[in-house]
C-alpha positions as CSV (number, residue, x, y, z in Angstrom):
1,M,5.4,352.1,119.8
2,K,7.9,349.3,120.7
3,M,11.5,350.3,120.1
4,I,13.6,347.8,118.1
5,D,17.0,347.0,119.6
6,R,19.5,347.4,116.7
7,L,22.3,345.8,118.7
8,P,20.7,342.8,120.5
9,G,23.2,341.2,122.9
10,Y,25.7,344.0,122.9
11,S,26.5,345.9,126.0
12,G,29.2,348.1,127.7
13,R,32.1,349.4,125.8
14,V,31.5,347.4,122.6
15,R,27.9,348.7,122.4
16,D,29.1,352.3,123.0
17,I,31.5,352.0,120.1
18,L,28.9,350.5,117.7
19,E,26.2,353.1,118.7
20,K,28.6,356.0,117.9
21,L,29.1,354.4,114.4
22,D,25.3,354.3,114.1
23,V,25.3,350.7,113.0
24,G,23.0,347.8,113.8
25,V,22.7,344.1,113.1
26,G,22.8,343.6,109.4
27,C,25.2,346.4,108.6
28,R,28.3,345.5,106.6
29,I,31.4,346.6,108.4
30,R,35.1,346.5,107.9
31,I,37.2,345.8,111.0
32,I,40.8,347.0,110.7
33,L,43.3,344.9,112.7
34,G,46.5,346.6,111.6
35,G,49.3,345.5,109.3
36,N,46.9,345.7,106.3
37,I,44.8,343.0,107.9
38,F,41.1,343.5,107.9
39,I,37.8,341.5,108.3
40,E,34.7,342.5,106.4
41,G,31.2,341.0,106.9
42,L,27.8,341.5,108.4
43,L,27.4,342.6,112.0
44,M,25.6,339.8,113.8
45,P,23.7,339.7,117.2
46,K,25.3,338.2,120.3
47,H,24.0,335.5,122.5
48,E,24.6,334.9,126.2
49,F,27.6,332.6,125.5
50,S,29.6,335.3,123.6
51,A,32.4,337.1,125.4
52,S,31.4,340.6,126.4
53,D,34.3,342.3,124.6
54,T,33.7,340.7,121.1
55,I,32.0,341.8,117.9
56,I,30.4,339.0,116.0
57,V,30.7,339.2,112.2
58,K,29.4,336.9,109.4
59,L,32.0,336.4,106.7
60,S,31.0,336.1,103.0
61,N,31.6,332.3,103.2
62,G,28.8,332.0,105.8
63,Y,31.1,331.5,108.8
64,N,30.6,333.6,112.0
65,I,33.7,334.9,113.9
66,G,34.1,336.9,117.0
67,V,36.7,339.7,117.1
68,S,37.9,341.1,120.5
69,I,37.6,344.9,120.7
70,N,41.1,345.0,122.2
71,N,42.6,343.8,118.8
72,I,40.7,346.4,116.7
73,Q,42.4,349.5,115.4
74,N,39.4,350.9,113.5
75,I,35.9,350.0,112.3
76,E,34.5,351.3,108.9
77,V,30.8,351.2,107.9
78,C,30.4,349.8,104.4
79,E,26.6,349.6,104.1
80,C,23.6,349.5,106.4
81,I,20.1,348.2,105.9
82,S,17.3,348.6,108.4
83,T,17.4,346.0,111.1
84,P,14.6,343.6,110.3
85,H,14.0,342.1,113.7
86,T,15.1,341.3,117.2
87,G,15.3,337.8,118.6
88,R,12.1,338.6,120.7
89,E,9.7,339.5,117.8
90,S,7.2,336.9,116.6
91,Q,6.5,338.7,113.4
92,I,9.1,340.5,111.2
93,D,7.8,342.9,108.6
94,I,10.4,344.1,106.1
95,A,8.2,345.6,103.4
96,T,4.6,345.1,102.6
97,S,5.4,344.1,99.1
98,L,7.4,341.0,100.2
99,P,5.7,337.6,100.5
100,M,5.0,336.2,104.0
101,V,6.9,333.0,105.0
102,K,6.0,331.1,108.1
103,I,8.8,329.4,109.9
104,F,7.9,326.6,112.3
105,G,10.5,325.5,114.8
106,C,10.7,321.8,115.8
107,G,14.1,321.9,117.4
108,G,17.1,319.9,116.3
109,T,20.7,321.1,115.8
110,I,19.7,324.0,113.6
111,A,17.9,325.4,116.7
112,S,20.6,324.5,119.2
113,R,23.6,326.0,120.8
114,V,26.7,324.5,122.3
115,E,26.6,324.0,126.0
116,Y,30.1,325.2,126.6
117,E,30.4,323.6,130.1
118,T,30.1,320.1,128.6
119,G,30.6,320.6,124.8
120,A,27.2,319.0,124.2
121,V,24.5,320.5,121.9
122,K,21.1,321.2,123.3
123,P,17.9,322.8,122.0
124,A,17.9,326.5,122.9
125,M,17.1,328.8,120.0
126,T,13.8,330.0,118.6
127,P,13.0,330.6,114.9
128,S,13.3,334.3,115.7
129,D,16.8,333.8,117.0
130,L,17.7,332.1,113.7
131,L,16.4,335.1,111.9
132,D,18.5,337.3,114.0
133,L,21.6,335.4,113.0
134,I,20.8,335.6,109.3
135,P,19.9,339.2,108.3
136,E,20.3,338.3,104.6
137,L,16.8,336.7,104.9
138,A,15.4,340.2,104.9
139,E,15.7,340.5,101.1
140,F,13.4,337.6,100.4
141,A,10.4,337.9,102.6
142,K,8.7,339.0,105.8
143,Y,8.4,336.3,108.4
144,E,6.2,334.8,111.1
145,S,7.8,332.3,113.4
146,E,6.3,329.8,115.8
147,I,7.8,327.1,118.0
148,L,5.9,323.9,117.8
149,F,8.4,321.9,119.8
150,N,12.0,322.4,121.0
151,I,13.2,318.8,120.9
152,L,16.0,316.8,119.3
153,S,14.8,314.7,116.4
154,E,15.2,311.3,118.2
155,D,12.3,312.4,120.4
156,M,10.0,312.9,117.4
157,T,6.9,310.7,117.3
158,P,3.9,310.1,115.0
159,K,1.8,312.3,117.3
160,H,4.3,315.1,116.7
161,W,3.9,314.6,112.9
162,E,0.1,315.2,113.4
163,V,0.7,318.5,115.2
164,I,3.1,319.7,112.6
165,A,0.7,318.8,109.7
166,E,-2.2,320.4,111.4
167,N,-0.3,323.7,111.9
168,V,1.1,323.6,108.4
169,Y,-2.4,323.2,107.0
170,R,-3.7,326.1,109.1
171,A,-0.8,328.3,107.9
172,I,-1.5,327.4,104.3
173,S,-5.2,328.3,104.8
174,S,-4.2,331.6,106.5
175,G,-2.6,332.9,103.2
176,V,1.1,332.6,103.8
177,E,3.2,332.2,100.6
178,G,5.8,329.9,101.9
179,I,6.5,327.5,104.8
180,V,9.8,326.4,106.3
181,I,10.2,323.9,109.1
182,T,13.4,323.7,111.1
183,H,14.0,320.2,112.3
184,G,16.7,317.8,113.5
185,T,18.4,315.9,110.7
186,D,18.4,312.4,112.2
187,T,14.7,311.8,111.6
188,M,13.9,314.6,109.2
189,S,13.2,312.2,106.4
190,F,10.5,310.5,108.5
191,T,8.8,313.8,109.2
192,A,9.1,314.9,105.5
193,S,7.4,311.7,104.5
194,A,4.7,312.1,107.0
195,L,3.9,315.6,105.8
196,A,4.0,314.5,102.2
197,F,1.2,311.9,102.8
198,A,-0.8,314.1,105.2
199,L,-0.9,317.2,103.0
200,R,-1.2,316.9,99.2
201,N,-2.0,319.2,96.3
202,L,0.2,321.9,97.9
203,P,0.2,325.5,96.6
204,F,4.0,325.8,97.2
205,P,6.8,323.6,98.5
206,I,6.9,322.8,102.3
207,A,10.7,323.0,103.0
208,L,12.2,321.1,105.9
209,V,15.7,322.3,106.8
210,G,18.3,321.3,109.3
211,S,21.9,321.7,110.2
212,Q,24.8,319.3,110.8
213,R,26.6,321.9,113.0
214,S,24.9,324.1,115.7
215,S,24.2,327.7,114.7
216,D,26.8,329.2,117.0
217,R,29.7,327.0,115.7
218,P,32.1,328.6,113.2
219,S,31.3,325.9,110.6
220,A,27.6,326.1,111.0
221,D,25.6,325.3,107.9
222,A,22.3,326.6,109.3
223,A,22.4,330.0,107.7
224,L,22.9,328.9,104.1
225,N,20.5,325.9,104.4
226,L,17.8,328.2,105.8
227,I,18.3,330.8,103.0
228,A,18.0,328.1,100.4
229,A,14.8,326.8,102.1
230,V,13.2,330.2,101.9
231,I,14.2,330.5,98.2
232,T,12.8,327.1,97.6
233,T,9.4,327.6,99.2
234,L,9.0,330.9,97.4
235,K,10.4,330.1,93.9
236,A,10.2,326.4,93.2
237,P,7.5,325.4,90.6
238,F,6.6,322.2,92.5
239,G,4.1,321.6,95.3
240,E,5.9,318.9,97.3
241,V,7.3,318.4,100.8
242,V,11.1,318.7,100.4
243,V,14.3,318.5,102.4
244,V,16.8,321.3,101.7
245,M,20.4,320.6,102.7
246,H,24.0,321.2,101.5
247,S,25.0,319.3,98.4
248,T,28.7,319.3,99.0
249,P,30.9,320.0,102.1
250,S,31.6,323.5,100.7
251,D,29.1,326.4,100.8
252,S,28.4,326.5,97.1
253,N,25.1,324.7,96.5
254,V,22.2,323.2,98.3
255,F,20.1,320.3,97.0
256,V,16.3,320.2,97.2
257,H,15.4,316.6,97.8
258,R,11.9,315.1,97.5
259,G,10.8,314.3,101.1
260,V,9.8,310.7,100.4
261,K,13.0,309.9,98.5
262,V,15.8,311.2,100.7
263,R,17.9,309.7,103.5
264,K,20.6,311.0,105.8
265,M,23.7,309.1,104.5
266,H,26.4,310.4,106.8
267,S,26.5,311.1,110.5
268,S,28.4,314.4,110.4
269,R,29.2,315.7,106.9
270,R,27.3,318.8,105.8
271,D,26.3,317.1,102.6
272,A,24.8,314.2,104.5
273,F,21.5,313.9,102.6
274,Q,21.1,312.1,99.4
275,S,18.2,311.3,97.1
276,I,17.6,307.5,96.8
277,N,16.3,305.9,93.6
278,D,15.6,309.5,92.4
279,L,17.3,312.7,91.5
280,P,17.1,315.8,93.7
281,L,14.3,318.0,92.5
282,A,16.4,321.2,92.3
283,K,19.6,323.0,93.3
284,V,20.0,326.4,94.9
285,D,23.1,328.3,94.0
286,L,24.2,329.8,97.3
287,H,26.2,332.6,95.6
288,K,23.6,333.7,93.1
289,K,20.7,332.9,95.4
290,E,19.0,331.2,92.4
291,L,17.1,327.9,92.1
292,S,17.4,325.6,89.0
293,L,15.5,322.4,88.3
294,I,17.3,319.1,88.1
295,N,14.3,316.6,88.0
296,S,11.5,317.1,85.5
297,R,9.3,314.5,87.4
298,Y,7.6,316.6,90.0
299,I,4.1,317.5,91.3
300,P,3.3,321.1,90.2
301,R,2.0,323.7,92.6
302,A,-1.8,323.5,93.0
303,N,-3.6,326.5,91.5
304,S,-5.4,327.4,94.8
305,R,-5.2,326.7,98.5
306,E,-8.7,325.1,98.4
307,E,-7.2,322.2,96.4
308,V,-5.1,321.0,99.4
309,I,-6.0,317.5,100.5
310,A,-5.5,317.2,104.3
311,S,-5.5,313.6,105.6
312,V,-3.8,314.0,108.9
313,G,-3.4,310.9,111.1
314,F,-0.7,308.4,112.0
315,D,-0.9,305.1,113.9
316,D,1.9,304.7,116.4
317,R,1.4,300.9,116.6
318,V,3.4,300.2,113.5
319,A,6.9,298.6,113.7
320,L,10.0,298.8,111.4
321,V,12.3,295.7,111.8
322,K,15.5,294.8,110.0
323,A,16.2,291.3,108.7
324,Y,19.5,289.8,109.7
325,P,21.2,286.4,109.8
326,G,19.6,284.5,112.7
327,F,16.6,286.9,112.9
328,Q,14.4,285.6,115.8
329,S,10.9,284.8,114.6
330,E,9.8,285.6,118.2
331,I,10.2,289.3,117.3
332,I,7.3,289.0,114.9
333,D,5.3,287.0,117.4
334,F,5.9,289.6,120.0
335,L,4.5,292.3,117.7
336,V,1.4,290.2,117.0
337,D,0.9,289.5,120.7
338,K,1.2,293.2,121.5
339,K,-1.5,293.9,119.0
340,F,0.6,296.1,116.6
341,H,-1.3,297.3,113.6
342,G,1.4,297.0,110.9
343,I,4.9,295.7,110.3
344,V,7.5,296.9,107.8
345,I,10.4,294.6,107.2
346,E,13.7,295.9,105.9
347,G,14.6,292.7,104.0
348,T,17.8,291.4,102.5
349,G,18.5,291.2,98.8
350,L,15.4,291.7,96.7
351,G,13.1,291.5,99.7
352,H,13.8,288.5,101.8
353,I,13.9,287.3,105.4
354,G,15.0,283.9,106.7
355,S,12.5,281.2,105.7
356,H,12.1,280.1,109.4
357,V,10.3,283.4,110.0
358,T,7.6,282.7,107.4
359,K,5.2,281.0,109.9
360,S,5.3,284.0,112.2
361,I,4.7,286.4,109.3
362,M,1.7,284.2,108.2
363,R,0.3,284.4,111.7
364,A,0.5,288.2,111.6
365,I,-1.3,288.4,108.3
366,E,-4.0,285.9,109.4
367,E,-4.6,288.1,112.4
368,G,-5.2,291.2,110.3
369,I,-1.7,292.8,110.6
370,P,-0.4,294.0,107.2
371,V,3.3,293.1,106.6
372,V,5.2,295.2,104.0
373,M,8.6,294.2,102.6
374,T,11.3,296.8,101.7
375,I,15.0,296.3,101.0
376,Q,18.1,297.3,103.0
377,T,20.2,298.0,100.0
378,L,18.1,301.2,99.6
379,F,19.0,301.5,95.9
380,G,16.9,299.3,93.6
381,R,13.5,297.8,94.2
382,V,11.8,294.8,95.8
383,N,11.4,291.8,93.5
384,M,10.0,288.8,95.4
385,N,9.4,286.7,92.3
386,V,13.0,285.7,91.7
387,Y,13.7,283.4,94.6
388,T,11.7,280.8,96.5
389,T,11.7,282.7,99.7
390,G,10.3,285.8,98.1
391,R,7.6,283.9,96.2
392,K,6.5,282.2,99.4
393,L,6.2,285.5,101.2
394,L,4.1,286.8,98.3
395,E,1.9,283.8,98.5
396,I,1.1,284.3,102.2
397,G,0.2,288.0,101.6
398,V,3.3,290.1,102.2
399,I,2.9,293.5,100.5
400,P,6.0,294.4,98.2
401,G,7.2,297.9,99.0
402,D,8.5,298.5,95.4
403,D,11.4,301.0,95.6
404,M,10.2,302.9,98.7
405,L,12.7,303.6,101.4
406,P,12.1,301.5,104.5
407,E,11.3,304.7,106.5
408,T,9.0,306.0,103.9
409,A,7.1,302.7,103.8
410,Y,6.9,302.8,107.6
411,V,5.4,306.3,107.6
412,K,3.1,305.4,104.8
413,L,1.8,302.3,106.5
414,S,1.3,304.3,109.7
415,W,-0.7,306.8,107.8
416,I,-2.8,304.2,106.0
417,V,-3.7,302.1,109.1
418,S,-4.8,305.2,110.8
419,Q,-7.5,305.3,108.1
420,T,-8.3,301.6,107.6
421,R,-7.4,298.3,109.0
422,E,-8.9,296.2,106.2
423,I,-6.0,294.2,104.7
424,K,-7.2,294.4,101.1
425,K,-7.6,298.2,101.3
426,V,-4.2,298.6,103.0
427,R,-2.6,296.6,100.2
428,E,-4.3,298.8,97.6
429,M,-3.2,302.0,99.3
430,M,0.4,300.8,99.9
431,M,0.8,300.1,96.2
432,T,-0.7,303.4,95.2
433,N,1.8,306.1,94.2
434,Y,0.5,309.2,96.0
435,V,3.5,311.6,96.0
436,N,6.1,310.0,93.9
437,E,7.3,307.8,96.7
438,I,7.5,305.1,94.1
439,N,9.7,305.7,91.0
440,P,8.5,303.3,88.3
441,V,11.7,303.9,86.2
442,H,15.3,303.8,87.4
443,T,18.2,305.0,85.3
444,P,22.0,304.8,86.1
445,Q,21.8,308.4,87.3
446,H,19.7,307.3,90.2
447,F,22.5,305.3,91.6
448,L,25.4,307.7,91.3
449,K,27.0,308.2,94.7
450,P,26.5,311.1,95.3
451,F,24.6,312.7,92.5
452,I,26.6,315.9,91.4
453,G,24.4,318.5,89.7
């Protein structure tokens, strides 16, 4: 029988001290520093970048700190639970009565470490490593983890979406009771949209989760986001693909955003993600570890796994272009000449682009290339009936994208043209509301910046 290392990463004098105390990763300890100063938290594993004489502790606020053994007067053991895993196990069984959650690793900052020689962040951690760092996960489920890719999100492609969708579908069919996907934040909304169209009638939420700070930084948000993602996939009443990320810079709440209605709105803040033209579906209280609904408009869980609709396929010959003053019509001509299969325009105002581009757009449509119009304001919806430019675009066959985000429309068109290239059918499918990617009714709440629940 394989022995489980209760103190992964610890060695030498520090390991000897911890072994004499009969503690392991996941135990709550109190470190006495002298002068009535003490630190209390969960004992965490160490990785290769940690100093050899330090003990790593997770504080109650979710931050990890390292304490040098040379500064410690005494260590008291507050409480110990059985160590659920080591970083080298692919399956972690806590108790047979707990549900099984599958964690798929796709890289990104949540699965990265700081390269201390350069200060850069690079992919380095497995899903099991993340489980090592977050022993609190043991109270919710048992886990299987699998790395699909270890890439940064800017390297994600439509072919990667297909691999993720196929593996998620197999996991659902295998009987798991929840699925979490770790992913880079920069393109997470694209992947969330792709999975939402490829896999429908879900028996539970598929939760994508990321981190704005790498998991070995003191201010890392990975732990709480991942805990909230597990709670969401197990407890939420909806069967949708969602993005689970901090709702404020503090570690109090996490929002559960609909995957086709969310965008990263800040480059570095921990509450970077915001629902657009919609409310978040739910909120997870990080202190109580409880989920509460915010949005009553959701797709409920399917009653059985057999109801899942899998339509996996994306065409990588679709382009997303942004309208701007002086937009060169040659850009559209280039896409036509290169035999692209679809074009999404992120238009100005209510869905416009310079009138001098109309001829090139007409050529694209005449050659069987669907052109979809979205808006760069993000909030609001396309209305091409108001101004002459918009009406002309409608007349030549441009498809209005309603209130879809440009990236959602791009993913949706990629998904559609992988199934059909017939313009009439593409138009019909683009205007069909499959997974609440179109919100027919907007209220003032949908424009609050940010929504505070």
